C-alpha positions in Angstrom: -20.0 -70.5 95.9 -22.5 -73.0 94.6 -21.8 -74.3 91.2 -24.1 -76.1 88.8 -23.5 -79.7 87.8 -23.1 -80.5 84.1 -24.7 -83.5 82.5 -22.1 -85.6 80.7 -23.1 -88.7 79.0 -21.9 -91.6 77.0 -24.0 -93.8 74.6 -26.2 -96.1 76.6 -26.3 -94.0 79.7 -25.2 -90.8 81.5 -23.7 -89.5 84.7 -23.6 -86.2 86.5 -20.3 -84.6 87.2 -19.3 -81.5 89.2 -18.9 -78.3 87.2 -15.2 -78.2 87.9 -14.9 -81.5 86.0 -16.1 -79.8 82.9 -13.2 -77.5 82.8 -10.7 -80.2 83.6 -12.2 -82.3 80.8 -11.6 -79.6 78.3 -8.1 -78.6 79.4 -6.2 -81.1 77.2 -8.2 -80.0 74.1 -8.0 -76.2 74.6 -5.2 -75.8 72.0 -7.4 -77.4 69.3 -10.5 -75.2 69.9 -10.5 -72.2 67.6 -12.7 -69.1 67.3 -13.8 -68.7 63.7 -12.0 -65.9 62.0 -13.1 -63.7 59.1 -12.9 -65.9 56.0 -13.4 -69.2 57.8 -16.2 -71.3 56.3 -18.4 -72.7 59.1 -20.6 -75.6 57.9 -23.7 -76.1 60.0 -26.3 -77.3 57.6 -24.7 -80.2 55.7 -22.2 -83.0 56.2 -19.1 -83.0 54.1 -19.6 -86.6 53.1 -23.4 -87.0 53.1 -26.6 -85.0 53.1 -27.2 -85.3 56.8 -28.2 -82.1 58.5 -29.2 -81.0 62.0 -32.7 -82.3 61.2 -31.4 -85.8 60.5 -31.8 -88.5 63.1 -28.2 -88.3 64.3 -27.9 -84.5 63.9 -24.7 -82.9 62.8 -21.2 -82.6 64.3 -19.2 -79.4 63.7 -15.4 -79.7 64.3 -14.4 -76.9 66.7 -11.1 -76.6 64.8 -11.8 -76.9 61.1 -15.5 -76.0 61.3 -16.3 -78.8 58.9 -19.6 -80.7 59.6 -20.1 -84.4 59.7 -23.1 -86.7 60.1 -23.1 -89.4 62.8 -21.9 -92.0 60.2 -18.8 -89.9 59.3 -17.6 -88.0 62.4 -15.6 -91.0 63.6 -13.6 -91.0 60.3 -12.7 -87.3 60.8 -11.7 -87.9 64.4 -9.4 -90.8 63.5 -7.8 -88.9 60.6 -7.2 -85.6 62.4 -7.2 -86.4 66.1 -9.6 -83.5 66.6 -11.7 -84.4 69.7 -14.1 -81.5 70.3 -17.3 -81.2 68.2 -20.4 -79.2 68.5 -23.4 -81.4 68.0 -26.4 -79.6 66.4 -29.9 -81.1 66.4 -33.1 -79.7 65.1 -36.1 -81.6 66.5 -39.1 -81.5 64.2 -42.5 -82.5 65.7 -45.7 -82.8 63.7 -48.6 -80.9 65.0 -51.9 -82.9 65.0 -55.3 -81.4 64.4 -58.6 -83.2 65.1 -61.2 -83.3 62.3 -64.4 -85.4 62.3 -63.1 -87.5 65.1 -59.9 -88.5 63.2 -56.4 -87.3 64.0 -55.0 -85.7 60.9 -52.4 -83.2 59.8 -53.5 -79.7 58.9 -52.8 -79.1 55.2 -50.7 -76.2 54.2 -52.1 -74.1 51.3 -50.1 -73.1 48.3 -48.1 -70.0 49.1 -47.6 -67.0 47.0 -44.4 -66.0 48.8 -42.4 -66.7 51.9 -44.2 -66.1 55.1 -42.6 -63.7 57.5 -40.6 -65.6 60.1 -41.8 -65.5 63.6 -39.1 -65.5 66.3 -39.3 -68.7 68.3 -37.2 -69.0 71.4 -36.7 -72.6 70.7 -35.1 -71.9 67.3 -31.6 -70.3 67.4 -29.7 -72.1 64.6 -29.2 -70.0 61.4 -29.4 -72.8 59.0 -29.4 -72.9 55.2 -32.4 -75.3 55.0 -35.9 -75.4 53.5 -37.6 -75.7 56.9 -40.8 -73.6 57.0 -40.4 -72.3 60.5 -44.0 -70.8 60.4 -45.8 -73.9 59.3 -48.9 -74.8 61.3 -48.1 -78.5 60.8 -44.7 -78.7 62.5 -42.9 -77.4 65.6 -39.2 -76.9 65.6 -36.7 -77.0 68.5 -33.0 -76.6 68.2 -30.4 -78.2 70.5 -26.7 -77.7 70.7 -24.0 -79.4 72.9 -20.3 -80.1 72.9 -19.2 -83.7 72.4 -15.7 -84.9 73.3 -14.4 -87.9 71.4 -13.6 -90.8 71.7 -15.7 -91.2 74.9 -18.6 -89.1 73.6 -18.8 -86.9 76.7 -21.6 -84.4 76.2 -21.8 -80.8 77.6 -25.1 -79.1 77.1 -25.1 -75.5 75.7 -25.4 -72.8 76.7 -23.2 -73.3 79.7 -21.6 -69.9 80.3 -20.8 -70.4 84.0 -19.0 -73.7 83.6 -17.2 -73.4 80.3 -13.8 -71.6 79.9 -14.2 -68.2 78.3 -12.4 -69.2 75.1 -14.8 -72.1 74.6 -17.8 -70.0 75.2 -16.7 -67.4 72.7 -15.9 -70.1 70.1 -19.3 -71.7 70.6 -21.1 -68.4 70.2 -19.2 -67.6 67.1 -20.0 -71.0 65.5 -23.7 -70.7 66.4 -24.0 -67.1 65.0 -21.9 -67.7 61.8 -23.6 -67.3 58.5 -23.8 -70.0 55.7 -20.6 -70.3 53.7 -22.8 -70.2 50.6 -24.7 -67.1 51.4 -23.6 -63.9 49.5 -24.6 -61.0 51.7 -26.1 -58.2 49.6 -27.7 -55.4 51.7 -29.1 -53.9 48.5 -31.4 -56.9 48.1 -32.9 -56.8 51.5 -36.6 -56.3 51.5 -39.0 -55.6 54.3 -41.1 -58.6 55.3 -44.8 -58.3 54.2 -47.7 -59.2 56.5 -50.2 -61.9 55.7 -53.5 -60.4 54.7 -56.3 -61.1 57.2 -58.6 -61.6 54.3 -56.6 -64.3 52.6 -57.9 -67.3 54.5 -61.6 -66.7 54.0 -61.6 -64.8 50.7 -64.9 -65.0 48.8 -64.5 -65.8 45.1 -67.5 -65.4 42.8 -68.4 -68.4 40.6 -69.0 -66.1 37.6 -67.1 -68.1 35.0 -64.4 -65.5 34.5 -61.2 -66.8 32.9 -58.1 -64.6 32.5 -56.2 -65.1 29.2 -52.4 -65.2 29.3 -52.1 -61.9 27.2 -54.1 -59.1 25.7 -55.2 -57.6 29.0 -57.0 -54.2 29.1 -58.6 -52.2 31.9 -62.4 -52.8 32.0 -63.1 -49.1 32.4 -60.5 -47.5 30.2 -58.0 -48.4 27.4 -54.9 -48.8 29.6 -52.9 -51.9 29.0 -50.2 -51.3 31.7 -50.3 -51.5 35.5 -53.3 -53.8 35.5 -54.6 -55.5 38.6 -56.8 -58.6 38.9 -59.4 -58.5 41.7 -59.3 -61.9 43.4 -63.0 -61.9 44.2 -64.7 -61.2 40.9 -61.9 -61.4 38.4 -62.2 -57.7 37.2 -59.1 -56.4 35.5 -58.6 -52.7 36.3 -55.8 -50.1 36.2 -54.0 -48.9 39.3 -52.8 -45.5 40.4 -52.0 -45.0 44.1 -50.3 -48.3 44.7 -46.9 -48.9 46.3 -45.0 -49.2 43.0 -46.0 -45.6 42.1 -46.9 -46.6 38.5 -49.4 -44.7 36.5 -53.1 -45.4 36.0 -56.6 -44.0 36.4 -57.3 -45.6 39.8 -60.1 -47.8 38.5 -59.0 -50.8 40.7 -59.4 -48.6 43.8 -62.7 -47.3 42.6 -63.9 -50.8 42.1 -63.0 -51.7 45.7 -64.9 -48.6 47.0 -68.0 -49.7 45.0 -67.9 -53.4 45.7 -65.7 -53.9 48.8 -63.6 -56.7 47.4 -60.3 -56.4 49.3 -57.5 -58.2 47.4 -55.9 -57.7 44.0 -52.9 -59.1 42.3 -50.8 -57.3 39.7 -50.8 -58.9 36.3 -47.3 -59.5 34.9 -45.8 -60.2 38.3 -47.1 -63.7 38.7 -44.4 -66.4 39.0 -44.1 -69.8 40.7 -42.6 -67.9 43.6 -45.4 -65.5 44.2 -46.7 -62.1 43.0 -47.5 -58.5 44.0 -50.7 -58.6 46.1 -52.3 -55.5 47.5 -55.0 -55.1 50.2 -57.3 -52.1 49.7 -58.8 -52.6 53.1 -55.5 -52.8 54.9 -54.0 -50.2 52.6 -50.6 -52.0 52.0 -48.9 -54.7 50.0 -49.5 -58.1 51.6 -48.9 -61.8 51.3 -51.6 -64.3 50.2 -50.6 -67.8 51.4 -53.4 -69.2 49.2 -52.6 -67.2 46.1 -52.1 -70.3 43.9 -55.7 -71.5 44.7 -57.1 -68.1 44.3 -55.5 -67.7 40.8 -56.6 -71.2 39.6 -60.2 -70.0 40.2 -59.6 -67.7 37.2 -57.7 -70.2 35.1 -54.2 -69.0 36.0 -51.8 -71.8 37.1 -49.0 -69.8 38.7 -46.9 -72.9 39.4 -46.2 -73.3 35.7 -45.5 -69.7 34.7 -41.9 -68.9 33.9 -40.1 -65.7 33.1 -38.0 -64.9 30.0 -34.5 -63.3 29.9 -36.0 -59.8 29.3 -38.2 -59.8 32.4 -41.4 -60.5 30.6 -43.4 -63.7 31.1 -43.4 -66.4 28.5 -47.2 -66.3 28.9 -47.3 -62.6 28.0 -45.7 -62.6 24.6 -45.0 -66.1 23.3 -47.2 -69.2 23.2 -44.8 -71.3 25.2 -47.4 -72.8 27.5 -47.7 -75.9 25.4 -43.9 -76.5 25.6 -43.8 -76.2 29.4 -46.9 -78.4 29.9 -45.8 -81.2 27.4 -42.3 -81.5 28.7 -43.3 -81.5 32.4 -46.3 -83.7 31.6 -48.6 -81.3 33.2 -52.2 -82.4 33.4 -51.4 -86.1 33.9 -51.4 -87.7 37.3 -47.8 -88.6 37.9 -47.0 -91.2 40.5 -44.1 -90.2 42.8 -41.2 -92.6 42.8 -39.1 -93.4 45.9 -36.1 -95.5 46.7 -32.5 -96.0 45.4 -32.0 -94.1 42.1 -35.2 -92.1 42.5 -33.9 -89.1 44.6 -34.5 -85.6 43.3 -32.2 -82.5 43.5 -33.5 -79.3 45.0 -33.3 -76.2 42.7 -30.9 -73.7 44.2 -32.1 -71.0 41.8 -31.6 -71.8 38.1 -29.6 -74.9 39.0 -31.8 -77.3 37.0 -29.2 -77.6 34.2 -26.8 -79.1 36.7 -29.5 -81.4 38.2 -30.5 -82.8 34.9 -27.0 -83.5 33.8 -26.0 -85.2 37.1 -29.2 -87.4 37.1 -28.2 -88.6 33.6 -24.5 -89.1 34.5 -25.3 -91.2 37.6 -27.6 -93.4 35.7 -24.5 -94.8 33.9 -23.0 -97.9 35.6 -19.4 -96.7 34.9 -19.9 -93.6 36.9 -21.7 -95.5 39.6 -18.8 -97.9 40.0 -16.1 -95.3 39.8 -17.5 -93.1 42.6 -20.1 -94.9 44.7 -18.4 -98.2 44.2 -15.2 -96.8 45.6 -16.9 -94.8 48.4 -14.9 -96.1 51.3 -11.6 -95.7 49.6 -12.3 -92.2 48.2 -13.6 -91.0 51.6 -10.7 -92.5 53.5 -8.2 -90.9 51.1 -10.0 -87.6 50.9 -7.9 -84.4 51.8 -8.3 -82.7 55.2 -11.0 -80.5 53.6 -13.2 -82.9 51.7 -15.5 -80.0 50.6 -12.7 -78.9 48.2 -12.1 -82.3 46.6 -13.8 -83.2 43.4 -13.9 -87.0 43.8 -15.2 -86.7 47.3 -18.1 -84.4 46.3 -18.9 -86.6 43.2 -19.0 -89.6 45.4 -21.2 -87.8 48.0 -23.6 -86.7 45.3 -23.7 -90.2 43.6 -24.4 -91.9 47.0 -27.1 -89.3 47.8 -28.9 -90.0 44.5 -28.5 -93.8 44.4 -28.7 -95.0 48.0 -32.4 -94.2 48.6 -31.5 -92.8 52.0 -33.0 -89.5 51.0 -36.0 -90.8 49.0 -38.5 -92.4 51.3 -42.2 -92.5 50.8 -44.4 -90.6 53.3 -45.8 -92.4 56.3 -49.4 -93.4 56.2 -50.6 -90.5 58.5 -49.3 -88.0 56.0 -51.4 -89.5 53.2 -54.6 -88.7 55.0 -54.1 -85.1 53.9 -55.0 -86.0 50.3 -58.5 -86.7 51.4 -58.9 -83.2 52.8 -57.5 -81.1 49.9 -57.7 -81.9 46.2 -54.6 -79.7 45.5 -52.5 -81.6 48.0 -49.6 -83.5 46.3 -47.2 -85.8 48.1 -44.0 -83.9 49.1 -40.6 -85.1 47.9 -37.7 -83.4 49.7 -34.7 -84.5 47.6 -31.2 -83.4 48.4 -29.5 -80.0 47.9 -26.4 -80.0 45.7 -25.2 -76.8 47.2 -21.7 -78.0 48.3 -21.2 -79.8 44.9 -22.3 -76.8 42.9 -20.0 -74.5 44.9 -17.0 -76.7 44.2 -17.5 -77.6 40.5 -18.4 -74.0 39.6 -15.8 -72.1 41.6 -13.6 -69.8 39.4 -16.1 -70.3 36.6 -17.9 -66.9 35.9 -21.0 -68.5 34.6 -21.6 -71.7 36.6 -20.8 -69.9 39.8 -23.7 -67.4 39.2 -27.3 -68.0 39.9 -28.2 -67.5 36.2 -29.5 -70.2 34.0 -26.8 -72.0 31.9 -26.5 -74.3 29.0 -26.7 -78.0 30.1 -24.5 -79.0 27.2 -21.7 -76.6 28.3 -22.0 -77.9 31.9 -21.7 -81.5 30.6 -18.4 -80.7 28.8 -17.2 -78.8 31.9 -18.0 -81.8 34.1 -16.2 -84.2 31.7 -13.1 -81.9 31.9 -13.2 -82.1 35.7 -13.5 -85.9 35.6 -10.5 -86.0 33.2 -8.5 -83.8 35.5 -9.3 -85.7 38.7 -8.9 -89.4 37.6 -9.1 -92.0 40.3 -6.0 -94.0 39.7 -6.2 -95.4 36.2 -10.0 -95.3 36.2 -11.7 -92.6 34.1 -15.4 -93.0 33.7 -15.6 -90.2 31.2 -13.9 -92.5 28.7 -17.3 -93.9 27.9 -18.1 -90.7 26.1 -14.8 -90.3 24.2 -14.6 -91.0 20.5 -12.4 -90.1 17.6 -13.7 -88.0 14.7 -12.0 -88.3 11.3 -12.0 -85.1 9.4 -11.4 -85.4 5.6 -10.5 -82.1 3.8 -10.1 -82.0 0.1 -8.3 -79.1 -1.6 -10.5 -77.7 -4.3 -7.5 -76.9 -6.5 -5.3 -79.9 -6.3 -8.0 -82.4 -5.3 -5.6 -83.9 -2.8 -6.9 -84.8 0.6 -5.9 -84.5 4.3 -7.1 -86.8 7.0 -6.9 -85.7 10.6 -8.4 -87.0 13.9 -9.7 -85.2 17.0 -11.3 -86.3 20.3 -14.9 -85.4 21.0 -17.5 -86.2 23.6 -20.8 -85.5 22.0 -22.4 -85.5 18.6 -24.0 -82.2 17.5 -26.9 -82.6 15.1 -28.0 -79.5 13.2 -31.7 -78.8 12.9 -32.7 -79.4 9.2 -35.5 -76.8 9.1 -35.7 -77.0 5.3 -36.9 -80.7 5.8 -40.0 -79.8 7.9 -42.9 -81.9 6.9 -45.6 -79.3 7.8 -44.4 -76.2 6.0 -47.9 -75.0 5.0 -49.1 -75.3 8.6 -46.1 -73.3 9.8 -46.7 -70.5 7.3 -50.3 -70.2 8.4 -49.4 -70.1 12.0 -46.7 -67.4 11.5 -49.2 -65.1 9.7 -51.8 -65.6 12.5 -49.2 -65.0 15.2 -48.0 -61.8 13.7 -51.5 -60.5 13.3 -52.4 -61.4 16.9 -49.3 -59.6 18.2 -50.0 -56.5 16.1 -53.6 -56.3 17.4 -52.7 -57.4 21.0 -54.9 -60.4 20.8 -54.3 -63.8 22.5 -51.7 -65.7 20.5 -52.7 -68.9 18.7 -51.6 -72.3 19.9 -48.0 -73.0 19.1 -47.3 -75.0 15.9 -43.9 -76.7 15.8 -41.9 -77.7 12.8 -41.9 -81.5 12.5 -38.4 -82.5 11.4 -37.5 -86.1 10.4 -34.5 -87.4 12.4 -33.0 -88.8 9.2 -32.8 -85.3 7.8 -30.8 -84.1 10.8 -28.5 -87.1 10.5 -28.0 -86.4 6.8 -27.2 -82.8 7.5 -24.5 -83.9 10.0 -22.6 -85.9 7.4 -22.9 -83.4 4.5 -19.7 -81.7 3.2 -18.8 -78.3 4.7 -17.1 -75.6 2.6 -13.8 -74.4 4.1 -12.6 -71.1 2.7 -9.4 -70.8 4.7 -7.9 -74.3 4.3 -4.1 -74.4 4.3 -3.0 -76.5 1.3 0.5 -77.8 2.0 0.8 -78.8 -1.7 0.3 -75.2 -2.7 1.9 -73.7 0.4 -1.0 -71.2 0.4 -4.5 -70.8 1.5 -7.1 -72.6 -0.6 -10.8 -73.4 -0.6 -11.6 -76.9 0.6 -14.4 -79.3 1.4 -14.5 -81.0 4.8 -16.5 -84.0 5.9 -16.6 -85.6 9.4 -17.1 -89.2 10.3 -16.6 -91.5 13.3 -13.1 -93.0 13.6 -14.5 -94.8 16.7 -17.9 -95.3 18.3 -18.2 -94.4 22.0 -19.7 -96.7 24.6 -22.2 -94.0 25.4 -23.3 -91.6 22.6 -24.5 -88.1 23.7 -26.4 -86.3 20.9 -27.1 -82.6 21.2 -29.8 -81.0 19.0 -28.5 -77.6 18.0 -31.8 -75.8 18.7 -30.2 -72.5 19.8 -28.8 -70.0 17.3 -28.6 -66.2 16.9 -30.8 -63.9 14.8 -29.6 -61.2 12.5 -29.7 -58.8 15.5 -27.5 -61.2 17.5 -30.4 -62.0 19.9 -30.4 -65.7 20.9 -33.3 -67.6 19.7 -34.6 -71.2 19.8 -36.0 -73.4 17.1 -39.4 -74.7 18.0 -39.1 -78.2 16.5 -40.3 -81.7 17.1 -37.8 -84.4 16.0 -38.8 -88.0 15.9 -35.7 -89.2 17.8 -35.4 -93.0 17.5 -35.3 -95.4 20.5 -32.8 -97.5 18.5 -30.1 -95.6 16.6 -27.8 -97.0 14.0 -24.9 -94.8 12.9 -22.8 -97.6 11.5 -22.8 -96.0 8.1 -20.9 -93.0 9.5 -17.9 -95.1 10.2 -14.7 -93.5 8.9 -13.0 -95.2 6.0 -9.6 -93.5 5.9 -7.5 -92.9 2.7 -9.4 -94.5 -0.2 -7.8 -96.0 -3.4 -7.2 -93.3 -5.9 -6.9 -90.5 -3.3 -3.7 -88.6 -3.1 -2.8 -87.3 0.4 -1.5 -83.8 0.9 2.1 -83.7 2.2 2.3 -83.4 6.0 3.9 -79.9 6.0 2.3 -77.4 8.4 3.3 -73.7 8.7 4.6 -72.5 12.1 2.0 -71.1 14.4 2.3 -67.4 15.0 2.0 -66.7 18.7 1.8 -63.1 20.1 4.8 -62.2 22.2 2.9 -61.8 25.4 1.3 -65.2 24.9 4.7 -66.8 24.3 6.0 -65.4 27.6 2.9 -66.5 29.5 3.1 -69.9 27.9 6.7 -70.5 28.8 6.6 -68.9 32.2 3.3 -70.4 33.5 3.1 -73.7 31.6 -0.5 -73.3 30.7 -2.2 -76.8 30.4 -4.3 -77.3 27.3 -6.6 -79.5 29.4 -7.5 -76.4 31.3 -9.0 -74.6 28.3 -12.3 -73.1 29.1 -14.7 -75.2 26.9 -17.6 -72.8 27.5 -15.7 -70.0 25.9 -14.7 -72.3 23.1 -18.3 -73.2 22.4 -19.4 -69.6 22.5 -16.9 -68.7 19.7 -17.8 -71.9 17.8 -21.4 -71.0 17.8 -20.4 -67.8 16.0 -19.2 -69.9 13.1 -15.5 -70.0 13.7 -13.6 -73.3 13.3 -13.4 -75.3 16.6 -9.6 -75.6 16.6 -9.3 -71.9 16.0 -11.5 -71.3 19.0 -9.5 -73.5 21.2 -6.3 -71.7 20.2 -7.8 -68.4 20.8 -9.0 -69.3 24.3 -5.6 -70.9 25.0 -3.4 -68.1 23.8 -5.4 -65.5 25.7 -5.0 -67.4 29.0 -8.7 -68.4 29.5 -9.6 -64.7 29.9 -13.0 -65.2 28.4 -14.8 -65.3 25.0 -14.5 -61.6 24.4 -10.7 -61.5 24.7 -10.4 -64.6 22.6 -12.7 -63.1 20.0 -10.2 -60.2 19.6 -7.4 -62.8 19.1 -9.5 -64.4 16.3 -10.0 -61.1 14.5 -6.2 -60.5 14.5 -5.2 -64.0 13.4 -8.1 -65.2 11.2 -6.1 -64.5 8.0 -3.2 -66.6 9.0 -2.8 -69.9 7.0 -2.8 -72.1 10.1 -5.8 -70.4 11.7 -7.9 -73.6 11.7 -5.1 -76.1 12.3 -5.1 -78.0 15.6 -3.4 -76.4 18.6 0.3 -77.3 18.8 2.6 -76.3 21.7 6.1 -75.3 20.6 8.7 -77.2 22.5 6.4 -80.0 23.7 5.8 -81.7 20.4 2.6 -82.8 18.8 -0.9 -81.4 19.0 -2.3 -80.8 22.4 -5.3 -82.9 23.0 -8.1 -82.2 25.5 -6.8 -84.7 27.9 -3.0 -84.2 27.6 -0.9 -82.2 30.0 1.6 -79.7 28.6 4.4 -80.9 30.9 4.4 -84.5 29.8 1.1 -86.2 30.6 1.0 -89.7 31.9 1.2 -92.2 29.0 -1.4 -94.7 28.0 -0.1 -97.0 30.7 -0.6 -94.2 33.2 3.1 -94.1 34.1 4.1 -90.5 34.8 7.3 -89.3 32.9 10.5 -89.8 34.9 11.5 -86.2 34.5 8.4 -85.0 36.2 8.8 -87.6 39.0 12.3 -86.3 39.5 11.1 -82.8 39.9 8.8 -83.7 42.8 11.3 -86.1 44.5 13.9 -83.3 44.4 11.6 -81.3 46.6 11.9 -84.0 49.3 8.7 -86.0 48.6 8.9 -89.9 48.4 8.8 -91.4 45.0 5.7 -93.4 45.7 3.9 -90.3 46.8 5.0 -88.4 43.6 3.8 -91.3 41.4 0.4 -91.5 43.2 0.0 -87.7 43.0 0.8 -87.6 39.2 -1.5 -90.5 38.5 -4.3 -88.9 40.4 -3.9 -85.7 38.4 -3.2 -87.1 34.9 0.5 -86.3 35.0 0.0 -82.5 35.6 2.9 -81.2 37.7 1.1 -78.2 39.2 -2.0 -80.2 40.2 0.1 -83.0 41.5 1.8 -80.6 43.9 -1.6 -79.4 45.0 -2.6 -83.0 45.5 0.4 -83.6 47.7 -0.2 -80.6 49.9 -3.9 -81.5 50.2 -2.9 -85.0 51.4 -0.5 -84.3 54.2 -1.7 -87.5 55.9 -0.3 -89.6 52.9 0.5 -93.2 53.8 1.3 -95.6 51.1 -1.7 -97.8 50.5 -0.2 -101.0 49.4 -3.5 -102.4 48.0 -4.2 -99.1 46.2 -0.7 -99.0 44.6 -0.9 -102.7 43.6 -4.3 -102.2 42.0 -3.0 -99.1 40.1 -0.1 -101.2 38.8 -2.4 -104.0 37.8 -4.8 -101.7 36.1 -2.2 -99.5 34.5 -3.2 -100.9 31.1 -6.9 -101.3 31.9 -8.0 -98.6 29.3 -9.5 -100.3 26.3 -7.7 -98.9 23.2 -9.0 -99.2 19.7 -7.1 -101.9 17.9 -7.0 -99.7 14.8 -5.4 -96.9 16.7 -3.1 -98.4 19.4 -1.1 -95.2 19.8 -4.2 -92.9 19.9 -6.3 -91.5 22.7 -8.3 -93.6 25.1 -11.4 -94.8 23.3 -13.8 -97.7 23.7 -14.6 -98.6 20.2 -17.4 -101.0 19.2 -20.6 -101.2 17.1 -22.6 -98.3 15.9 -25.9 -99.6 17.3 -27.4 -97.7 20.2 -30.6 -97.5 22.4 -32.0 -94.4 24.1 -31.9 -94.4 27.9 -32.1 -90.8 28.9 -32.8 -87.3 27.5 -32.7 -83.7 28.8 -35.3 -81.2 27.7 -35.3 -77.4 27.8 -38.2 -75.1 28.1 -37.8 -71.4 27.3 -36.5 -69.0 24.7 -32.8 -69.5 25.1 -30.2 -71.4 27.2 -29.9 -68.3 29.4 -33.5 -68.7 30.6 -36.2 -71.3 31.1 -36.0 -74.7 32.8 -34.5 -78.2 32.3 -35.9 -81.6 33.2 -34.5 -85.0 32.6 -36.2 -88.3 31.6 -34.4 -91.6 32.3 -35.5 -95.1 31.5 -35.1 -97.3 34.6 -36.3 -100.8 35.2 -38.2 -100.8 31.9 -40.1 -97.6 32.3 -39.5 -93.9 31.9 -39.1 -91.6 34.9 -39.2 -87.8 34.9 -36.7 -85.9 37.1 -38.0 -82.4 37.6 -35.7 -80.9 40.3 -36.7 -82.5 43.6 -39.8 -84.2 42.1 -39.3 -87.7 40.7 -42.3 -89.4 39.2 -43.2 -92.2 36.8 -43.5 -90.7 33.3 -46.8 -91.3 31.5 -45.9 -89.5 28.2 -42.2 -88.9 27.8 -41.7 -86.1 25.2 -38.9 -87.7 23.3 -39.4 -85.4 20.3 -38.7 -82.2 22.3 -35.4 -83.1 23.9 -32.2 -81.1 23.8 -29.6 -83.7 24.8 -30.0 -87.4 24.2 -28.1 -90.2 25.9 -27.7 -93.5 24.0 -25.9 -96.7 25.2 -24.3 -99.1 22.8 -26.0 -102.3 22.1 -23.5 -105.2 22.3 -23.0 -106.8 18.9 
């Protein structure tokens, strides 16, 4: 029987071998080749250590045992660590299609699309990849290639190769090639049939009749209907529907207009978003796709790329004059120059992931985070667990390197720039990187961040800080740059005695002093006009914002706060008190949040439309805490016992709940309702992180108790539980784990050095240290690493005034602004975030994957501001 030969090659050349040699070559590796089982995550689109993909120059290598993927730069590391030799190499070849115009060789420009084009089956494309490749583009051709590669000699076996490969290998290869993305959540209920592209879209005639469509107040031109309205894309007529695919009511005037005039395409008003709209073809008698919808709508004054929905399904353009906010913050209307290179890499939006992108861009503009992760890249990658996709430090390092290396932010080649001459609407494309693997890890087990809904950037910032705290790299903790101590002074209204307490915080929350608005008359006039316009369904007036002096917000921050449930130890009873807060230490980096979001009387979230003159240089030295003053008498340090429900006591003692694991998002939800922060922390803790609703019920039951607002104290462990401490004996300030915890681990048979390293890496938490050990089965004592940890054991800079307190980096109260995050929309649950960062002396706007030089940074409209301390 004649057998085919297989081409096996090594770098620098290749040689042909008989088919039988293929089987012999695989025999030693057969025990390591697995067929993916249900529940196995098969990574085919992204390297575990970088953002390389099958489209990258070196392609992607998928381990046939673990199904992890690695770029060419990192596959050798995985081979050395695991000994796994057989990988499937995936490569997607992308070739640009050239079109000849006026004697010049140029690329054909793709028009703005109103929705995804239906995918055409291409026999050269067989990889089901989670990428942004437009497989139907007229500008590019794609061809997929797969082969087996055997390390360390890099033998290659082309696929498919059914006749020559063992049956098990063939089955395993087919299973890997046909596997779905590990991030994809199959939902059959969301499947939709693919729409055809209208044959009239490419050459649609549009009359130059001066028609401009307002953002609201629409009405049928032939009757009084204001619902189910359709805009004819030829002459701009707005008419009601009837017999369309959505079965909504109407008098059929849009269809009558087509019969009278013959204009074929119409778009339904109210469905227009940056992702597309409902388009109907009267001539083709079916819903269709218009790949040039953006251009067709601009003809009538509608910029679909800057329309955004609200949380109730209506468009911001329909009911609220938010256009100005979107345009100003995104600097729409100005010609923004794209930026490329190290530090100018954007992040693709995964569907309402802009809150994450904005925070991470700001975080990795801070040198301490750059050094902690990217600066330690070789060591972190070399010491990563067997599954690096499930390791926080690995994924932080990967993201930081992706943003800072410049490897994924390169300017277009000269031939691509020729397109700008052909089409005015063409804009240089910036690909950016997809934070899909990072988001999947940092949001797992979190009910909000793991969803595709919009989230609060401030809550994600605190969540990230908590993760950094829990996954320290040796003694290094970059989140220390945000830590500061707050001194709270509470004075009993009856005895006039005072109590001073301190707590750790990571951001400064400034209230919006609406009463200090400098344009009150203008605001009143605007509100009257707006209400009249809404009542009469007329276009809304241009938005007028309250102009608030920053000094007024800063003054409101330091004003005394009345406390009705203060426990006076002198009276041994509840008393009224007055509380003021000041800085016991100033952080190296100050994060300021403007509390723009609140709740109305109907508990509907709302946002203050304010403009605050945030300073470039900030001096908060006058907010320095002063401690007990002459003449003040301190309340005796006698606290009542905390009353803990029986079920919570059992759970506390049996499961050793760690206060550092408290769900800060639930805490902030309760705090926004007006409850004391410490009470919120206790409520979330004693209900086992079961969510804000369960914690709210705990608050209702315990809010009359005298210790309701006192700091969380864990019976049996001594002292108040701070955010960074472990219940079971956290590592001390010198990062030396408690001996009793080391003894527990060594009694299980693990070496002492491994126990110490695991506890240091997890901030002294026993449970997480055991997880760390099991995730590092390849542990070998790294002498240099251990010596460095010993040498740096006392590297944390502790405030001289508080040598026994938490880790802080105290200094002067003078700061300069270097970044801010802005929010557009009606609440934190909707809208969009962008980030502005000052780099190399100029402001840069980071709007998802787009990174451009900023022309007019809207510093007065920010939500979170990042300041760095000015050395004194």
